[in-house]
N, C-alpha and C positions, 0 to 999 in steps of 0.2 A: 168832795169828789171821792167816789168809791169806785174802784175798778174790780170787776169780776173776771176771772180767767177760768173758763170751764175746760176741764182736762179731758172730757170724754166726747167732745165734738170738734170737728175741724172747721166747718163753716160757722162764722159768727161766734167764735169761742171767747171773744173779748167784748165786754159790755161795761159801760160807764154810767153811773148815776150821778147826776149833777144836782146837788141839794142846796137850795137857797131858801132859808126860812122854812116855809111849809110847801114850797114849790119843788117838784122833783121832775127832772127830765131824764129820759133814758136814751143813751146814745150807743150805736153799734160801731161807730168809728171814733177815734180819739178826738175829743173836743179841744185838746191842747191846754187843758188846765192842770195845775198841780194836783196830784192824787194824794189824798189823806190816808185812805185805808185800802189795802189790797186784799182781796179774797180769792183764794185758789181752791177750787172744789169741782166736783162733778155736778151735772144737772140733777141727777138723782138725789144726791145729798142735799143740795139747795132746795129741791122740791120737798124733801122730807122735813127740812127745817121750816119751810114756809107753811106746810100743811100741819105742823105741830106733831109730827110723828117722832121727831128727835129735837134736840136743842143745839144751839151753837156750841155750848160748852162740851156736850157729849161728842159732837162731830169733830171738834178740835182734839179732844182726848183720844178718840179712836183713829185719828189721822186722816179723816175724810175731808177736813177743812183746815186750810192754813190762813191765818189772819195776820197781816203785818201792818203796823202803823203805830201812831202814838199810843202809849199804854192807856191813857185816859179814855181814848176812843175805843180801843180793842176790848178793854175790860167791860165797857158799858154798851156793848153792841146791841143788846136787847132793848136798851133805852131808846136808841135811835133807829133801830131796824127790827121791828117786831115780825110776827108771822100773821097768817091770815086769820 
């Protein structure tokens, strides 16, 4: 379970990705599962990462993205969540 908190929008600022094997469900309300990784960022920063204009590592270093969770998962974020 991955929770996104978008800091630059008020409506629907929280999103959850429920990942089981290769199946991914997107939720805009809390599905009630334990969260493994928390990502706090702006929509602009996440879009930049998704489009390949920046990287997770660079966004974290510049303060535009905060990632909290088990070290093994947060350090390997590009392995389980790539870009477009």
